[in-house]
N, C-alpha and C positions, 0 to 999 in steps of 0.2 A: 797706878792704876791699881785699884783691889778686884781680882778679879772675887774673891771670895760675894762677893753683893749680892754676882750675879750666877750664885751655886744650885739655888732656887727657879730660877725661867729655866734653868737647865736642864734642872732633872722635872718639869713641868714638861718642857718639851720633849724628854724622852719618855715616860709614862703616859704622857697622849699616844706618841708615836707606838709603844709596846702595847697599846689597849686598842689602838685600830689596823695595827699589821699580827697581833700573832691569832688573833680571830680567824684570820681567811688563810696564815701560814695555817696551822692546827687542819681547820675544816675541808686545806687541800691533801694535807697529808695524812688524813685519819679517814673523810671522805672515802664514799663508795668511787669509784670510778668503771661503769661496766658497759660500753658503750653498746651499741646494734642496731641493725639498717632499720628500727623503729625509730628510733630517736631524732637518730643521725635525718630521716626524712623531712625534706620540707610538710612543714601543717597549716603555715597561715591560708594560703586560697586551692593547696592540694597536686601543684603541678610547679616543679625545677624551675629555675630562677632562669629566663632567656636570654638579659639585656646587663649590661655594666649598672651597678650598683649607684652610680653618681651620674645617670643618666639624668637631664634637664627637663623640669618640669612647668610646665606654662605657667605663667604667671596667676591665669583663672584658678589658678588650685590653692595658690596661696589665701589669694582673696576669700574662697572661701571658707578657706579655714578658719581665718581669720575671724572671718563674719561666723563661722560655728562655735568659735569659739566665746566670743561675743556676746552671744545669746544664750551661749551656755550657762556660761556667769552672770547674768542677768535676769534667768530664771531660777 
């Protein structure tokens, strides 16, 4: 078995991984990291989370969400 035939495939995988990972690593290293209480505070609804994120939802919630997506795409 001659592995020289697979060299372009390995190079393609290596370059693809480098293009996908290198910008993230560079951004993490060079990007500013100045957390403060205002940045770390909850912003969605204005109050702290009080329950587990994995709590169960009623089936009607998912039904309404699916209907919303369906009619939203239709319009």
